[in-house]
C-alpha positions as CSV (number, residue, x, y, z in Angstrom):
1,M,9.1,22.5,4.9
2,I,5.8,21.9,2.9
3,E,7.0,24.7,0.2
4,S,10.3,24.0,-0.1
5,A,9.7,20.5,-1.1
6,G,7.2,21.6,-4.1
7,G,3.3,22.1,-2.8
8,M,1.4,20.7,-1.4
9,I,0.2,18.1,-3.6
10,P,3.2,16.2,-3.4
11,F,3.4,16.3,0.6
12,I,-0.2,14.5,-0.1
13,C,0.9,12.3,-2.2
14,H,4.0,11.3,-0.1
15,V,1.3,11.1,2.7
16,F,-0.9,8.8,0.6
17,L,2.1,6.2,-0.3
18,I,3.2,6.0,3.8
19,F,-0.1,5.5,5.1
20,F,-0.7,3.1,2.1
21,G,2.4,1.0,2.4
22,G,2.7,1.1,5.9
23,F,-1.1,-0.9,6.0
24,F,-0.2,-2.8,3.3
25,A,3.0,-4.2,5.3
26,L,1.1,-4.4,8.9
27,N,-1.8,-6.5,6.7
28,F,1.4,-9.0,5.5
29,V,3.0,-9.2,8.5
30,F,0.0,-10.7,10.2
31,N,-2.0,-12.4,8.3
32,Q,0.4,-14.1,5.6
33,N,-2.5,-15.2,3.4
34,F,-3.6,-12.0,2.8
35,A,-1.6,-11.6,-0.4
36,K,-3.1,-14.7,-1.6
37,N,-6.8,-13.6,-0.5
38,S,-6.5,-10.4,-2.2
39,F,-5.1,-11.3,-5.4
40,G,-5.8,-14.4,-5.9
41,Y,-3.2,-16.3,-6.9
42,D,-4.1,-19.7,-6.0
43,S,-7.7,-19.2,-7.9
44,I,-8.6,-21.5,-10.7
45,E,-9.9,-18.6,-12.8
46,A,-5.9,-17.1,-12.2
47,V,-4.6,-19.8,-14.1
């Protein structure tokens, strides 16, 4: 299955994207201030 999809590197990239996306989604769902604290949109320096 992995070989037919193009080899090991695309497989690793997909696994990383799935885990990273899931981690980000869970943080966003359970902590509504996660985006504001991480990206600093509401800070004075960002204006």
